[in-house]
C-alpha positions, 0 to 999 in steps of 0.5 A: 930254910923253908923259903929256900926250899920253895925257891928250889921247888919253883926252879925245878918246876920251871925247868920241868915245864921248859923241858916238857915244852921243849919235848913237845916242840921237838915232837911237833917239829919232827912230825912236821918234818916227817910229813914234809918228807912223806909229801916229798917222797910221794911227789917224787914217786908221781914225777918218776911215774910221769917221767917213765910214761913220757920216756915210754911214749917217746920210745914208742914214737921213735920206733913208730917213726923208724918203722914208718921210714922202713915202710916208706923206703920199701914201698915199690921195691922188690924183695931183693931191694928190701933185703939189700936195705935190711942187710946193709943197714945192719952192717953199717950200724954194727961197723960204725957204732962202737966203743973201745970195749965193744969194738971187738963185737963187730966181728960177730955182729957182721958174721952172717951179713957179709961173704966169707971173702969180705969177712976175711978182708975186714978181720984178717989180723988181730988189730981188728978183733978187739982193739980200737986204739981208744976210738969210739964211733956212732952212726948219725944217718944212713941213706941207701940207694939201689942202683942196678942188678948186674948178673946175680948181684945187686949194687947200691950206694950207701951215704954214711954220716957218723961221728968218731973220737979218740979218747977224751977228744971232741967228736969229729963228724964225717960222711963217706960214700960207699958202693955196696955189692949184694948177693940176693941169693945168699942175702950177704954183702960181697963187696964194700968200696969206699968212694970218698968222704966229700959226699952227702945224701943230697949230692946223689938224690 
């Protein structure tokens, strides 16, 4: 009887030691996991800060490049030509950058850029208000060339390179040449004439 008690005591002691050892191992493992997770979080935070810094720098450089291009384009040009460039650029950005959900915003976007008569031509029916028939478009490149002042109006050419797609179809590229008539007195576009889509900027340099 005493022998059985001793064996039982030994077994219980071993079980207790194994249990304590398992708990110590588990706690040690959990601490290691927590430390690894903390290190991963810190590393992710550093990478996130570095990525934010890179994105900020890239945006700054892109904006700087755009500003340099505007400055270069405006060098040696009259105020009327500069206004022509500014207004016509805004116009084509609004008209050729849209998604089905933002298509209707073009109407308000060009309201103060074009003459009332031209505004009515572009937005004379409901189909132009907010329905793009699931078409999306994006402007890739815009080149402007002022030609001559005829009376009170200033005429110029716009080479518009853009992409468009319908629904989930692939993007299709196109380049269209427009003649733009601009009134420096009102800083508005009076007329936009499509001259065709077989042009590129180098054709008229």
